[in-house]
C-alpha positions, -999 to +999 in steps of 0.1 A: +452-754-480+438-741-513+403-743-500+410-730-466+388-699-468+352-704-460+342-675-482+340-673-519+340-649-548+310-637-568+314-666-593+298-694-573+302-730-584+269-747-575+285-781-578+311-772-552+285-757-529+264-789-531+294-812-525+308-791-496+275-791-477+267-827-484+302-838-472+297-820-438+260-828-431+270-852-403+291-826-383+272-794-392+253-792-360+285-794-339+298-761-354+269-741-367+264-721-335+258-687-352+235-703-378+214-718-350+210-684-333+200-668-365+174-695-371+159-689-337+159-651-342+142-654-376+113-674-362+108-647-336+102-622-364+077-643-384+042-628-380+015-649-363-012-647-389-002-666-421-025-677-449-033-714-452-009-736-470+023-756-463+055-741-451+087-745-472+122-744-456+146-734-484+182-745-478+170-765-448+205-777-438+199-802-410+165-788-404+171-762-377+144-738-389+118-765-396+124-782-363+120-750-343+089-741-363+074-775-355+084-772-319+064-739-318+032-758-324+029-753-362-001-772-375+006-770-412+025-794-435+063-787-435+084-792-467+122-792-464+145-787-493+182-782-499+206-782-529+228-807-510+212-841-509+228-852-476+214-820-460+179-827-473+181-862-459+195-850-425+166-825-423+141-852-431+154-874-404+155-846-378+120-832-386+103-864-392+088-849-424+081-871-453+080-840-475+117-836-484+131-828-518+164-816-532+161-782-548+180-752-561+168-719-547+170-703-582+148-730-598+125-745-571+108-778-580+073-767-569+041-755-585+030-719-585+011-707-555+017-738-534+029-724-500+015-701-474+049-695-458+084-697-471+113-696-447+151-695-454+179-690-430+216-685-437+213-696-474+209-667-498+245-654-495+254-686-514+231-678-543+247-660-572+215-646-587+194-632-558+168-618-582+159-652-596+158-667-561+134-641-548+113-644-580+110-681-573+099-675-537+072-652-550+061-677-576+055-705-552+037-684-526+000-682-524-015-646-526-010-631-491+017-656-483+048-646-463+084-648-472+107-647-442+145-650-445+179-643-430+211-640-449+246-630-441+252-595-455+280-570-459+303-569-429+302-606-424+337-620-414+352-585-420+380-592-396+391-623-416+388-604-449+408-575-435+437-595-423+437-617-454+441-587-477+466-570-454+487-602-451+488-605-489+501-569-491+526-574-464+540-606-479+538-592-514+520-623-524+504-627-558+478-650-544+444-636-557+419-620-534+389-643-537+371-632-505+333-633-509+314-601-515+284-604-492+251-588-502+246-551-493+214-545-473+202-518-497+207-543-526+186-569-508+158-544-501+159-534-538+158-570-549+127-576-528+110-547-545+120-559-579+103-593-571+071-573-563+071-582-526+055-559-501+082-555-475+068-558-439+101-554-421+139-554-428+166-551-402+203-559-398+217-574-366+253-584-357+262-618-344+298-623-330+315-655-323+348-659-305+375-684-313+408-693-295+428-693-326+426-684-363+429-721-371+399-728-349+378-702-368+388-716-402+383-752-393+349-743-378+339-727-411+351-757-431+332-781-408+298-765-417+306-768-454+312-731-460+344-736-480+358-719-511+333-726-539+345-700-564+345-712-600+378-693-602+393-705-570+431-707-570+448-741-575+476-751-552+485-747-516+478-715-497+511-697-490+522-706-455+539-672-449+506-654-457+487-676-432+513-669-405+510-632-412+473-634-410+475-651-376+498-624-363+477-596-376+444-611-364+457-612-329+473-578-331+442-561-346+413-578-330+421-602-301+407-595-266+402-616-235+374-636-252+396-646-281+395-638-318+361-623-329+343-633-361+314-609-369+284-617-390+261-591-404+226-607-405+199-593-427+164-603-417+136-597-442+099-603-438+078-597-469+044-606-483+031-616-517+004-592-528-012-590-562 
């Protein structure tokens, strides 16, 4: 169970991220309930008036954002892209778009000023260098183009993080704390400014999902490909006694009639490229 945690440290191994999401492309839609709600909410926030040009869906996954965008009657070309090849292909199949290409959010394979709209949902928390990713989004947007995104921010899975750290302490385990540091909202706003975007709107909303057991939560996270991708991830089996203690403390600290809560802080950003 070395890779049991679906969250990672700040040192992200892109190869692991690519493999994890490719490996689970076929079952992603069965477990990505929160991600689907976030995609729907993001599109509700996109302004109606967008400059001409194609739309790009960065980190498309199985194409949830692109599909919903097309279902809303979009009449512009839609390009889908993901760092994980199997996800790109799944999105291409689901959207019917012939414009699908693998791509790294920090080095997008597109020409300057190509797109009128760039969308991204539940992706940028997996990017180690948010500055370069936002710079890339600005580069490929046409003047006046809109960048709309949602990412999981500080507070995401805080229940799991809390019981993990407390269980390590209680068990006096030397297993390292490799829990992911999610972006802080103020940092995201600052990064948008550094990329010379004009911020139209930013907000944080909370999504909560309930699970019958800790195992159900952890398996669900694994099934969407959100596994430990730290370049310094521990080697070996996760201590069984720590896992048992986590299960006990999770129930003691957070359980209610609905089950075990897993909270997600979702940062929504709407920005425009201006000269």
